[in-house]
N, C-alpha and C positions, 0 to 999 in steps of 0.2 A: 597675552600669548600671540606669538606671530603666526600668520597663516603659512603653512608649508608651502614651498615653491613646488608648482605643478611639474612633474616630470613630463618629458616629451613623449613618453610611451604609455599608453593606458593598457589596462589588463582586465580580462574577465576572469573572475575567481569563482571557484566552487570548492566543495570539500576535498576534491581530489585533482583538480586541474588549474593551470595558470596559463591563460592563452593571450598572446600578445595581439593587440589590435594594430591596424595601420596607424601611421602619423596622421591625425586630423587636424585641419586648420581650426576647427572649432574649440579644440583644446588650448588655443592660444599659442601654438608653437610658432606661428609666422610672426608673432610679436616679441620673439625673444631677440637676443643681441645678434649681431652679425657673426660673432665668434661662435655662438651656439649654432647658428644656421650653417656655418662652415663645417662644424663637427657633424651635423646632421647629413650633409652631402657625402661625408667620407664614409658613413655606415649605411648608406642606402642598400637595400638588398639587391643582389645580382638576380638576373633572370637569364634563362636559356630558351630559345626557340629554334627547333629543328623542322625546316620545310623540305619536303621531298616529293619528287614527281617521277612517273615512270616514262619509259620510252625515250629518254635522253634529249638531245637538242640537235639543231642543224650545225654540224661540225664547221662547215665553211663560213658561217655567218654568226655564230655565237661567241666563239673564242677570239679574244684579242690576238693580234699578231705576236708571234714569239719573238720578233725582231724588236718589239717595243715592251720593254720591261721596266719596272720602277714606276715612278709617278708620271713619266712623259709617254703616256700611251693613249690611244684613241678607242672609245667604247665601240664595238662592232655593231652592226645593225640589230642584231638579236638583243643586245643589251642597251640600246640607245635610249629607251625610255627612262633609263636610270641616270641620265646625264646630270640632272640637278642634284644627285646624291653621290656623284663620283668621288668626291673627297672623303666620303664616309663608308665606302665599300672597298673590298679587296677581292680581286679575281685570282684564283690559283690554278695553275696547270700541272699536269703530271702526277696527280694523285690517283691511286687505284686500290681496290680491294684484292689482295693477293690470292685469296681462296675463292672469290666469287667468279668462277669461270663458266657460269651458266646464265646467260642474259635474261632468261624468262623467270628467274627467281626474284625479280623486282626488288622491292626494298627489304626483302628478308634479312640480308646481311649488311645492309647499307650502314647502320649505326653500330654494328657489332664487330664486323671484321672477322667472324668466326669461320673455322673450317667445317663445312658441312659433314665431312667424313672423318672428324676427329675421334668419334667413338667407334672402336673396332666392332665390326659386325653390324653396324647400324648405318642406314642410308641417310639419316638426317641428324644433325647436332646444331645447336646454336647457343649463344652465350648472351650476357647482359648487354644492352644497347647503351650508348653514351648518355642518353637523356635519363635513363633509370639510374646510372651512376650518379648523376647530378642530383636527381630526385631523393637518393638516400641522404643527401646532405641538406638540400633546400627544402625538401617536403616536410620536415619536422615542424616547421613554424606555420603551415598554411592548411586550409580546409582540405584541398586537393593535393595529395602528394605530387601528382603530375596529372596532366590533361593530355589525352590521346585523341586526336581528331582524325577521322578517315573519310571515306566516300562510299556512296551506295554500290558501285559496280565492283565486281571482281575483275579488276583491270589487268592483272598480271598472273601468270600461272602460279598456282600455289596460294593464291590470296582469296579470301572470301570477303563479302561486304563488311565494312566496318573494322577490318583488321588493321591495325596501325602499324607504325614503324617500331614500336616499343616492344622490348623483350626483357623479361625479369632475369634475376641472377640464376635462376634454374634453366635459363634458355627457353622459357615458355612465353608465347605471345600474349600481350595485353590487348584486350578489345578497345576499340575505338568508337567514339560517338560519330556516326556516319552522316549526319545531317544537321544543319544549323538549328532546326527546331529542337531536336533532342539535345543539342549542346546548350542552347540557351536555357532551357527549362532546367537541366542539370546544374548549370553554373549559378543561375540567379533566381529561379522561381522559389517561392516559399513552399515549405512542405505542406501538403493538404492533410497527411495523416497526423492525428493527435500525437503529442509527445509521449503520453503514456503508452500508446499502442507501439510506437516505434521502439521504445525502451523494452517492451515485452517481446518484441520481434528479435531484438539483439540477445535478449537473455535466451530465448529459445535457440537461436543460432549458436550460441556459446555452449549450451547444453548438448547439442548435436555434436559439436567438435569435441567436447570432453568424452563423449561416448565413443567416437571414432578413435580417439588417441588411446583409450583404454583397450579397445579391440586390437589396435595396431601393436601395442606392446605384447599382448598375449601371442599374436601371430608371429612376432619377430623370433620367438624361440624356436630353434631348429631350422632356420632358413639358411641356405647356402649363401655364398658371397654375392653372387649376381643378384639374387633376390634381396639380400640385405642392402645392396646398392639402391635397388629400386624402391625399397621401403624407405630408405633414407631420403631419397628425392621426394617421395610422397609426403614424408613428414615435413620437409621444408615447404612444400606447398601448404600444408596445413598451418604451419607457423606464419606463412604470408597471410593467410585468411585471418589468423588471430590478430596480427598487426593491424589489418584493415579494420577489423571489428573494433579494437581498441581506439583507432582514430575516429571512427564513427561515434563512439560513445563520448569521446572528448569534445566533439563539435555538435552533439545531438541538440542541444538547447540553444546554440548560438545562431542567430539569424544570419542568412547570407548576405555577405557585403556586396555592394554595388558601386560602380565608379560614379562620379558626379554627373556624367552625361552618358548614361548606358545606351547601348545600341537598341534600335527598335525590336520589339518581339517579332520573330519570323512568323509568317502565316503562309499557308498554301505550299505549294511545291516550288521549290527553288533549286535550280540545277545549273551546272556550268559556271560561266564567268561570274554571275551574280552570287552563286553559292560560295565560290572562293573569296570573293569580296566580303561577303557576310561573315564567313569564318575568320577572316582576318580581323574584322571588327570585334568579334568575340574574343579572339586572342588578346587583343589589346586591352579589352575591358576586363578579362580575367586577371591580367598582370597588374593593371592599374588598381583593381580592387584588392589586390594581393590574395586572391582566391588560390593561386598557385604561382610558382616560380619557374616551372619547367613544362613546356608544351612541345608536342610533336604534331605535325599535320602532314599526312599523306594525301596531297592534292589530287583531284580527279583529272584525268585526261580525256577519256571518251566523252563525258558530258560537256567538258570544256570545248572540245572540238565541235560538237553539235551546235553549241550555243554561239559559235563564232562563224557558222556556216560551212564548216568542213564536213565532207561526206566520207572521207577515208576513216578507217579505224586507226587507233594509236599505233597498233603493231604494223599495219600496212604502210602508214605514213612514215614509220621510222625506217623502213626499207626503201628510202626515197632514192631518186635519181633526178637530174635536172628535169624540170617540168612541173605538172600540177602537184605531185606529192611533196617535192622539195619546197614549192611555194606554200603549201599548207603547213608544212614544218616550220617555215620561217614566220609565218602568220602566228602559229602557236607561240613561238618564242617571244614574239613582241608582245602579245597579249599577256603572257605570264610575266614578262618584265614590267608592263604596265601595272599589273596587280601588286607586284613586289614594290614598285615605287610608291604606290599608294599606301601600302602597309608602313613603309619607312616614314612617310608623311604623318601618318597617324601616330606612330611611336614617338616622333619628334614633337608633335603637338600636345601629346598627353603629358601633363606637368605633374611632377611630384610636389609634395607638401613644401619642400625647401626650394622650389622654383626651378630645379633642374628637370630635364625631360626624361621620359621612360626610356628613350633611345639611348641615353648616355649610360644606362645601367643594364642594358640588355645585349646579350650576345646572340646574334641571329645568323644562322647558316641556311643555305639554299642550294639545292642541286639534285642530281640524279645519280643512280647507281651505274648508268651506262652513258656512252657517248651518244650512239644511235645505232641502228641495225643490231648487230651483235658485238660491237666494239666495247670491250670492258675496261680499257685502259683510259687514263686522262678523264676521270669522272667530272662532269660539269660542276664547278664549285665556286660559290661566292659567299663571303662573309660580310657582316655589317654590325654596327653598333658598338658602344663603348664598354660593355660589360666585361669583356676579357682583356682589356688593356692592349688591344691590337693597334699596330700603326696602319691606319687605312689610307685610301687614295692611291693604291698601288696595283700593278699587275705582276704577280710572281710566277716564274716558271722554274719549277724544281729541277735541280741538275740530274737527279736520278729519275728517269721516266716511270719507274715503278715505286716511287715513294709511297708508303702505305697512307691510305686515307685516314687510318686510325691515328697517325701522327698528328693530324689536324685535331681529331676529337680529343686527344690527350692534351694538346696545346691550349684548346678552349677550355677544358675542364680546369686545368691548373691555373688558367688565366682568371676564371671566375672565383678561384679559392677552394676548388674541390680537391682534397688531398689524394689524387690519383697518381701512381707511380708508372703504370702502363695500362693500355686498353687494347684488346683484340690482338692484332699483329703489330702493334706500334713498335717502332725502334728508337723512339725519342721524340722530343718536341721539334716543331719547326721554329728554329731560332730566329729566322728572318721576320717572323710575325710579331715577335714580342717587342713591345714599345720600350 
């Protein structure tokens, strides 16, 4: 009897689940034929990384000249650290969030493009963020549907520590892991609670949900329309919790995967520049281990400024004029670009089992919801990576100075294969980006 040919994908089986594992070289995949290797390259999973920061940039020295478009352009001083990656990044100008007319709302609407006043009689409304649209497709195959990273400080009005840029389909914020120590242990540390105890905890949570749902059904009778709408929204939240519990059950007995060269375990207080650097390492590690395929990171500004010797707050610095505050803003731009360049280095160095780089299969966006001061048009925007099929190495200036930022999110979502037809206030894809 012939030995069956080993498939390139291994699975974990239980009585009720079938969970795909990453492609492991130990399973012999690298010894397959070049034809098989080429096929593996074609089906490598796509990843999306959304990096955002508050308080904008230095307008005079971050944006390339609008007279230099296409491939023949010079990186300005604020982006100069990215010179070695120039062929693999794209800078886009004239993107804005139509409804984001309050600068101090930070990243609240950055990935959603929602109208804060869309609900009559309410002072706040939000919708699903682009990362969560991707997570609904990509998160089915990974332990973490998505990973949200934040920072310790409440750096913009309306934001609490750890609040990420991610919003679910009901327009509710998703909490972020706000320091590298928490993120590391959540992603990679083994569970200390015995399996049986964790199973019992999940059963108890399900029992509580069942009771809540029964009570909600009895309350529903006799409610007016407005209250019915509120109850419907509440039940949607309950269904989200049910989905999360089901996912936890699916992965309960599966050890956490780690990349071949995991980052060092963080110890002590890490803040500012080194904090961002370590968070970037964790992002790469989580993608390489296929723990998740969607990541958002709201990067710190206040602690970054302190770590590079700037004494101004982010808000005061953003209201710069020629002199010390403008110099501080320019230094911040350069340091952030240095960190971004290092992240791209790491994505390029991280190899997939088929020999391709993680960077080739990752779509990365980087930017802020404002220019600087209170200017809300022309959001600083840079994209990189091969995941969305973008033609890189260019500087694009959109003809319409109010082109929706959501047109970019829609373009990237469709580029990685997410079946989105619109997003936020999008009016279509950015055709100039598509390879």
